[in-house]
C-alpha positions, 0 to 999 in steps of 0.5 A: 480939561486940564487947568491951563488946556496946557496938556494936548496929546499927540492929536491935539486932544486935551488931556483931562484928569481921569482919561484914559490913554494909551501910552506908547512902548517905551523909549531909552528914558522910560522906566515903563516896560511895554505900551499899555492903556492908563488912568491920568492921575495928574499933572506935573512938571509939564508930564502927566502922570498915568497909571498902569493896571497895577497902580504904578504911576509913570511920568509921561510927555503928554505929546507921547500920549494919545487918548484912548477911544473905544469903538 
């Protein structure tokens, strides 16, 4: 779990370093262009740092993310 259990996804699941998360479609304040699955690289200012497949890092509010679970 994260250091202080503060980072919970939209379903209330704890987000940990190196978890795969689904990032939603962008809203007006986002800099990403589409939804994607990325890797949690860290935490900053109450947000989660998510790395995409091109190694770009995005800072996303944890409650907008969902842990990626493969069927």
